[in-house]
N, C-alpha and C positions, 0 to 999 in steps of 0.2 A: 504494500500500500504506500503510495507516494503522496505525501501531503506537502503543500507549499505554504509557506508563511508569508504574510505581507511584508514587503520591504520596509524596514524601519531605519531611518537615519538618526543617529544621535550626534548631537553637537557637544563637544567637550565643554564642561562647565568653565574651564579656564578661558576658552575663547569668548564665552559670553561675558565673563567678568572683565576680561581685557578690553572688549569692545565698549562695555559700559564705562569703564575708566577712561578710555580714550575720548569718548563723547563728552564725558563730564569735564575733562581737562580742556577740551576745545571750547566748550561753552563758557568757561571762566576767564578766557584770555582777553575778552573785550568788554570793559565795563560799559554800561548803558549810557547813552547820551540823552539827557533829560532836560526838558524845559518846564519851568513852572512859573506861575505868576498870578496876577489879578487882571480881570477884564472889567473895565468901568466905562460908563457912558455919562459924560458931563460930570465926572467926579463921583458918580454913584455906582456901586458894584452891580454887575449884571449876573443874576443867578440863572442857572439852567441854560446857558448859551452853549452852542455847538461850535467847536473850533476844528478846522482842518488845516494841516500843514503839508504843503506841496513842495517837493524839491524843485528849485528854479532850473537846474540843469536837466531835469527829467530823469536823473539817475538817483535811485534810492526809493524808499517807501513813502507812501502817503500815510500820515498818522491822524487819528481822530481822538477827540476827547470832549468832555462837557465840563462846564464850571459847576461848582457846588453852590449851596444856598448863599454863600458869602462872596461869590464871584471868582473864587480861586480855582486854578486848574493845575494839572501835572500830567505830562505825557512823555513817553520815550519816542525819539525821532531819529531820522538819519542825520549823521553829522555833516550837514551841508547847508548852504544858504536856502532859506525857505520862504515861500509866499504863504500868507496866513489869511484864511477867511473866517469870519465870525458871523453867526446868525443866531437870532433869538426871536421868539414870538410872544405875543401877549393877547389877552382877550379884550376886545374892544366893543362890548355890547352884545346884542342878540340879533339874529337874522332869521327869516322864515326858513324852515327846513323843507327843501323841495322833495325830499323822499319820505317825510313823515306824514302823519295824518294832518288834516286841515287845522291850522292854528298852532301847530307845534313849531317851536323855535329851537335854534341851536346857537352855540357860542360863535361870535364872529372873531376869527383869529387873524391877526395882522402882524406884519414885521415890526419888531420892537426897536430895530436898529436902522440907521441910514443904509440904504440899499447898496451903496458902493462897497461896504465891508463884506458883503456876501457873494461877491463874484471874483473869481481868480484873476480875470483880466483887468478888473478895476480897483481891487483892494490896494491901499497904500501900505498895508501891514506886511512886515518882513521879520524874519528871525535869523540870527546867526549863532547857533548853538556851539558850545565848546565840546569837541569830541571827548567822550568818556567822562564828562563832568555834568553836574547839575548847573544849569544856567537860568537865572531869574530874568524873565522878560514880562513886563506889565504892558497891557494894551489899553491905552487911554483913548477911547473913542469919543468923538465929538459930534453932536447933532449939527446938521447943516454942512457936513463935509463929505 
């Protein structure tokens, strides 16, 4: 009687540990490049704003974050010159809900910041982070600009 066993491959435990150690060492070689700061509009903190950081050269990653309730943010970014867009919304009254039953209303949501801060082509905001370091950059937005 001839029985065949399924082929099993075993990977030596030493190889697995060696690979894990190599990956761990590689990951520790480059400290994060971080930007943190405050977003304000006319001197007042902007809570729950969205920030997007775009490498000017097109090389590197796009990073995203939001401000907390006090207008502060923190984000890891590519260590290169960045264009920054900031957007935020606010509720500005009520409007008729076109999909709801007659008479139902919904919140009217509008942009809380000047529009130019929300477009990559128009934003005057930039950031120059220091590679491998925490860089503090506050964005002081102004109404009418």
